[in-house]
C-alpha positions in Angstrom: -55.8 -14.9 38.4 -55.0 -17.4 35.9 -51.5 -18.0 35.2 -50.1 -17.9 31.4 -48.7 -21.1 30.1 -44.7 -21.5 30.1 -42.8 -21.3 26.6 -39.8 -22.9 26.2 -37.7 -22.7 22.9 -36.5 -26.2 21.9 -32.8 -25.9 22.4 -33.5 -24.7 25.8 -35.9 -27.8 26.2 -33.4 -30.0 25.1 -30.6 -29.0 27.4 -33.0 -28.8 30.1 -34.0 -32.6 29.3 -30.3 -33.3 29.6 -29.6 -31.7 32.9 -32.6 -33.8 34.0 -31.2 -37.1 32.7 -27.7 -36.0 34.2 -28.9 -35.5 37.7 -31.1 -38.6 38.3 -28.2 -40.7 38.9 -25.8 -38.6 40.8 -27.3 -35.8 42.4 -30.0 -36.6 44.9 -30.2 -33.4 46.7 -31.4 -31.7 43.7 -33.8 -34.4 43.3 -36.9 -32.2 44.2 -35.9 -29.5 42.3 -35.3 -32.0 39.0 -39.1 -33.2 39.8 -40.3 -29.7 39.7 -38.5 -28.9 36.3 -39.9 -31.9 34.7 -43.3 -30.9 35.9 -42.6 -27.3 34.5 -41.4 -28.7 31.1 -44.2 -30.8 30.8 -46.5 -28.1 31.1 -44.4 -25.5 28.5 -45.3 -24.8 25.0 -41.9 -25.7 23.0 -41.5 -23.4 20.3 -38.5 -23.3 17.6 -35.9 -20.9 19.2 -35.8 -18.5 16.2 -39.7 -18.1 16.6 -39.8 -17.3 20.5 -41.1 -13.8 21.3 -38.6 -11.4 22.1 -40.3 -10.6 25.7 -40.3 -14.4 26.7 -37.8 -15.4 29.6 -35.3 -18.0 28.4 -32.4 -19.7 29.6 -29.5 -17.4 29.9 -32.0 -14.2 29.8 -31.4 -11.2 32.1 -34.7 -10.5 33.6 -36.1 -7.9 35.9 -39.0 -8.9 38.4 -40.9 -6.8 40.9 -42.2 -8.5 44.2 -46.1 -7.5 44.2 -46.3 -7.4 47.7 -42.9 -5.6 48.8 -42.6 -4.0 45.7 -38.9 -5.0 45.7 -37.0 -5.2 42.0 -34.9 -7.9 41.4 -32.4 -8.3 38.5 -31.0 -11.6 37.4 -29.9 -13.9 35.0 -31.0 -17.6 34.7 -28.5 -20.0 33.9 -27.6 -23.6 35.1 -26.8 -24.8 38.1 -23.0 -25.4 37.3 -23.0 -21.3 36.5 -25.3 -20.4 39.3 -23.7 -17.4 41.5 -26.1 -15.6 44.0 -23.4 -12.8 44.3 -23.4 -12.0 40.7 -26.6 -12.1 40.4 -27.1 -15.8 38.6 -29.8 -17.8 39.8 -29.8 -21.5 38.7 -33.2 -23.0 36.8 -33.3 -25.3 39.6 -33.7 -22.8 42.1 -37.2 -21.9 42.8 -37.1 -18.2 41.4 -35.4 -19.5 38.4 -37.9 -22.0 37.7 -40.6 -19.5 38.5 -39.6 -16.8 36.2 -38.3 -19.5 33.0 -40.9 -19.4 30.2 -42.7 -16.6 31.6 -43.3 -13.1 29.5 -43.3 -9.8 30.4 -46.7 -9.0 32.3 -47.0 -12.4 33.3 -47.7 -12.6 37.5 -46.1 -15.8 39.2 -46.0 -17.4 42.3 -42.7 -18.1 44.2 -42.4 -20.5 46.8 -39.8 -19.8 49.4 -38.9 -21.2 53.1 -40.9 -18.0 54.6 -44.1 -18.6 52.1 -45.3 -17.6 49.2 -44.4 -14.6 47.1 -46.0 -13.0 44.1 -44.1 -11.6 41.3 -44.4 -9.8 38.0 -42.2 -10.0 35.1 -41.2 -6.5 34.3 -38.8 -6.3 31.7 -36.2 -8.9 30.0 -33.1 -6.9 29.8 -31.4 -9.7 27.5 -32.5 -12.8 25.8 -30.0 -14.6 23.8 -32.2 -15.7 20.9 -33.4 -11.8 20.5 -29.3 -11.6 20.1 -29.2 -14.4 17.6 -27.9 -16.8 20.0 -29.1 -20.3 21.0 -31.0 -20.8 18.2 -29.7 -24.7 17.3 
């Protein structure tokens, strides 16, 4: 199955580029994740924030995903690393799960690499998207 293209808002793309630029000199332990994020961004279609579809997962979105093998449902919000808190359901964009769903839309199937192997996910629903609420547009 072919994966659908990643869609990013222009605002998210700028902020993510700032994260990447700020991470290079200081945080070597995230170097692999930063390289993957750069690749993710390079492959993305960048759209004006006010034109992003309401079913696309953007930074700050709260999303529902289903594991296609275990049928487990997970709800979480994608955040920048400084706000990550697994216990509160806040997943960093540098984490494999966060990166896997960023820019995807409801119905998309994505692969998520874990230490235990490949997991296949489906984006079931976007519960909250900042742009849909008129936020993060500039």
